N, C-alpha and C positions, 0 to 999 in steps of 0.2 A: 341554776339549773336544779332542779328538783330530781334525786337519784333514789329510786327504790326497787326493791326486789321482790319476789314474792317470798311468803315466811320460810320456806324451805327449799328456797333456791342454794343456799350453802350446802345442804344435808346430802346432795346429788352425790353418788361416786359411781365411775362406770365398773361394771363386773367385768370388762374384757372379753376373754374367750369362752366366759361361762354363760354367756348371752345365748337364748337360745334364737334371737332374729336380729343378728346383726346390723348396725342403721348402716354400713357400708354395701349391703346386700341391695340391688334392685332398685337404687335409687338413683334419681339426677343428682349428683353433687355438684352444688353450684361453686364456681371459683371465682373468687371476686378480683377487681382489677387489681387491687394492691400485690395479691398474690401471683398474678401472672406478671407483673413489670418487674416483680423479685424474680421468677424462672427466667425470664428475659435476659437477665443481668448474670445469671450462673454460667460460669465458664464451662467448657470441656463437654467431655461425656455426660457427668451428671446432671448440666443443665441440658444437653440434647435429651435426655432421657425423661426430664420434668417437663419439657414443653410437649415431647411426644405424649405424655400422660394426659394431656389435655385436649380438647375438640371444642370446637364454635358449636352452639346450640341453635337449633333452627328458632329459638324465641330471640336469639341475641345474648351477647356475652359467653362467658366459657362454662364447661362442667369437666368432671374428671372421666376419661375414659373408665368404661366398665362391662367387658367383653364377658361373656357366659353370666351377665348380671352381678359382675364382682369387680370391685373397683381394682384396678391395677397394683397399688398401694398394699391390698390385703394379702397376707402370709397363709399358708395351709391351715394355721390355727386361727384364722380368724382376727389377727390381730395387725395393726397397722404398722408397718416397714419404717414408715417416717419416726412415729412416735417410738419404735424398739429401737432404733438405730440414732437416736437422740436427736432428732432433724425438726422439732415442733415447729421451729419458725418458717419451716416450708409446707405446713399444713392450711390449707384455705380456711378463712376465716369461720364458716361453718362447722367444719371439721374440729377446730378449736374450742368451740361453743357448745356446741349440742350434746344435750339435749335443752341447755340454758338458750333462751332466746332474748335479744337484748333489742331496745326500740329506743328512738330519740324522737320527741314528736314536741311539737308545742310547748316547749320550756319544762319538758317532763323528759327522763330516763327512766326506765322500766326494766326488769329482768324477771322474764316468768320460765317456766320450766314445759319443755313439750312433753305432752303425754304420748307421742308416737313411740317413744322408748317405753319399752314394757317395763325395766328397771324403774324407770321414773313413773309411769303410771302407779306402779306399787308403790312408791314413797307416798304418792297423791293421795291412794286410800289408807295409809295409815293417818293422814292428817284426820282430826276432830273438828266438829265445829265449821264457823265461819273460817275461812282461809283470807288473810289481808297481806300487805304489804307492808316492809320495813326497810328502814333505812339501808342504804347497800354501804358494805363495809371499805369498798375501794371504789377506784372509778373503773366504772363498766367498758367492757369490750363491745361497741356498738355495731348490731349487725345491720340495723335497716334503720337509716335517719331519713326522717320525714319531714324534709325541708318545708313542704309546702302544706304542713298543718298550720290550722287557724290557733293561735296561743289563746284567744279569750275563750273559744270555744271549747277547747282542750280543758281548760279551767272547768267551764260549766259541764262537760261531759265525766270529770272525776266526781265532781257533787253528785251528780244523776247517778252515777254508777255505784256510789256509796248509800243512796239512797234507795235505790232497786235492791241491793244485798240486804240492807235493813229489812224490807219487806219480806224477802224471801226467807231469813232467818228469826221473825219475829216471833214464829211459835204459834200461830194460830190455828194449826192443824190441817192447813189445805194440805192437799194432795200435789205431787208436780206439777200436773196438768192445770188444776187451776191456779197453781203459781206461775204459770207459764203465761196463763190467759189476764191475768192481773198485769204481770209486766207487759205486755204486748199490748192491754188497752192503756197502760201508762205512757207507751212510747208510742203508740199511733196518735194519741191527744198531742204529745208533744209535737211531732212529726207535722201535723196539721197548722199547729201554731208557728212552727218553723218555717213553712213555705209560706206563710204569709208575714213572714219576720216580726212574729209577737212573742217568740220565747223569751221570756227573762228568767225564770226563775223555777227549776226543775218542781222546786218543793210547791208550785203553784199547782202543778197537775198530779192528781191523785192516783189511785190504783181501782177506783171504782169504775167496774165494768157498765154498771148500767147507764153512769154517763157518757161513757163512750156511744154504747147505742141508741140513748136518746136522743143526744145531741149532735152526733155526726152519723148517723145510721145511714143517711143517704149519700154519704161519702166511702162508705164499703163496699165492696164487691159483693155480691150475692152470696157467695161461700163462707165469707167472713161473716155475712150478718147470720148466714143460719151456725154456724160454727158458736155464736154467743147468743142463741137461744138456750132457753133452760132446758130443752130436751138434751142438749149436748153437755149439761153439766157433769166433770167429770172426765170428761174426755179431751183430747189434745188440741191446739188452737189449729195445728197443721193436720188435715186426715192422715191416717197412717197409707191410705191408698195413695196420696201424693207421694208420701216417701217409697213407697211401693214400685212407682214407677221407674225410679232410678235403678234398681234393683235390676230391672230388666234392661232397660234402656241404655245405660252406661257402662254396665260391667261385663263384658262378654266374656264366655268361658276362657277364651285363649287369651286374653289378657290377665284375668286372675293366676292361671295355670304359669304364665312368666314371670309375674310380679307378685302375686300375693298367692303363693299355691295354698297356704292353712285358709285364707279367708275362700278360697275356691271350696273346699270342702263344706265351710259354712253356709254359702250360698247355695248349694247342690241341696242342703240339707231342708233350706228354706225353701225353695221351688218346690221340693217333695212335698213337704210338708203343709205348706199355706198357699201354694201357688193358685188353689183352687177355691180359695175362699173368697165371696163375694165381696165388692166393694163395699155395700150396704153395710156388712157384716164385719168389717175389718176393724173398725175403732174399738167394739164392742170386745171384740173376741181378744184382742191385743192386751187391752186394758183389764180384763178379767184375769188374764194368764197372770198379768205382771202384779196385780194384786195378790194372786196365792203365793208368788214369790215373794212378795215382802213379808207375809205370813212366815211362810218357810226358813228367810233368813233377814232375821231383824236386823241388819246392818245395812240392808240393800237399800231402802228408801233415802236414807241419810247420806251413801254416797253416791247414788243417782241425781239426788239434789245438788250435792256439792259439785257434781260434773256439770251439771247444767250450770250453774255459777261460776266456775272457774272458765268456761267457755265465753261466757258472756264478758268476764273479765280480758279473757284474751282476744276477741272480736272487737271489742269497743274502742280501741284505740284508732281504728280506720276510719271511723264517722267523723275524726277532727279534719280530716280531709275533703270528703264527698257531702257530708252534712247528712247523710242518709242513714238516720237513726235505726230504719226499720232492718236493714241490712245484718246489723251484730244480731240481733234479737232474734230473727229469723233464722240464721245461720246455726245459732245456739242450741235452739228449739231442734233445728233440723239433726244436728249433728246428734241430742240428747234422743231424739226418736230412732235415728238409726241405729243407734248403740242396743236400743229394746229391741230392735227387730234380731240384731246379734244375739242378745243375751236370752231371748224368748225361742231362738232357734237352736243354739247349744243346750238349751234346759228342756227342749220338747219330751226329752225320756225322762221321767220320774226319777228312775235310779242313775242319771249323771251326775258324776260328781263336779261339783261347782263351791268354790271357795272363792278368798279375796285374790289369789293366786290368778286363777282364772280368769276372774273379772279384770284385772290388769291385763292380761292378755288381750282381751275383747275391745278394752277401752284404747290399746296401743294399735289394734288392726283396724279401728274405729278411725283414729285420726291417722293413720297412714293413708286410709282410703280417701278422707275429705280432708283432712286441714293441710295435708301436702300435695295436695292436686289443685292447683290454682286454676285450671280451665275447669274441671269440676266444679268448684265452688261457684264461678261464674256462669256455668250452666243452671246452676240450682237456681240462682238468684233469677236469672233471665227468666226461667220456668216459673218462678213464682211472680215476677212482676206479670208476668201473661194470666195468669191462673188464680192467682190470691190477691194481687193488688192491683 
């Protein structure tokens, strides 16, 4: 079993009560079966309290109770009583690991860092250049075991991901939207080969967008046909108007106020400043504003590209189960564009203070809203299948 972790996996340290947005707040913390069994065996009042601290989830399994959006084990200082009292063995697996996220699939074990944690996002932003995997120092405590993963296809995916990252970091001067189109053209061509059972070697499929358009134009939806025309050069493969739909359709003011109060302010500003932009103008306006920020903050373009690449590394694992290569690439692009919306909203005022600390917070909010909302991700892909694919 090949066991690897992302290069900064062992560099993370929790800042505990100094954290501005504690991970115990407003989250449905899943309790694994092993921990539930452990709680059932603990005798007396202590065991009764542990069993009382969990409840059945509507989707199956158990979660920790969180009255008033606060974990029952969290004290007034925002710290975990179980850790404070030396009872780490009673922590659910997700609490022991977060923001480390470990997966076993198709003969591989990997460990990554979840950027929904603001401190982890800050650590991520300190990385320069291409971020890769290193051998793990010890046996990984696996959170997610994907027993149904295709071992042979998982090996192909690892080679393909390296190929994609090689292209992203090739240094040919393309902007992030052009790189996304290259990657999408590559993966869409592979997808067409895969459904015909003809995908053998990822290296046989290049990153030439013209090949996709010339050879498979009739198999593209009309929206993708338009997006790959020359008039859309320099614009994202997924229209900003498509991303904008989810701002209005998925995030009600009440939901944001209850679970993401800081994000609520951002969305309120977004609707105020950008809500009246015409759909045909959105791509150009947002892209032009982003170019201005790249000039103002010379580090921003590299970090945004790194974020897109990192989301690819995070999502690509799932394709070893359903063989749907388009999903991880599309989700990575969507996460990147959604982050841009938050970024442009925050920096709408020219005098807004913006630095890597603020960007780390925006990344963590973005990943909390998307990556930690499984049903939301499913609705994203459902809408993409209906409208884009």
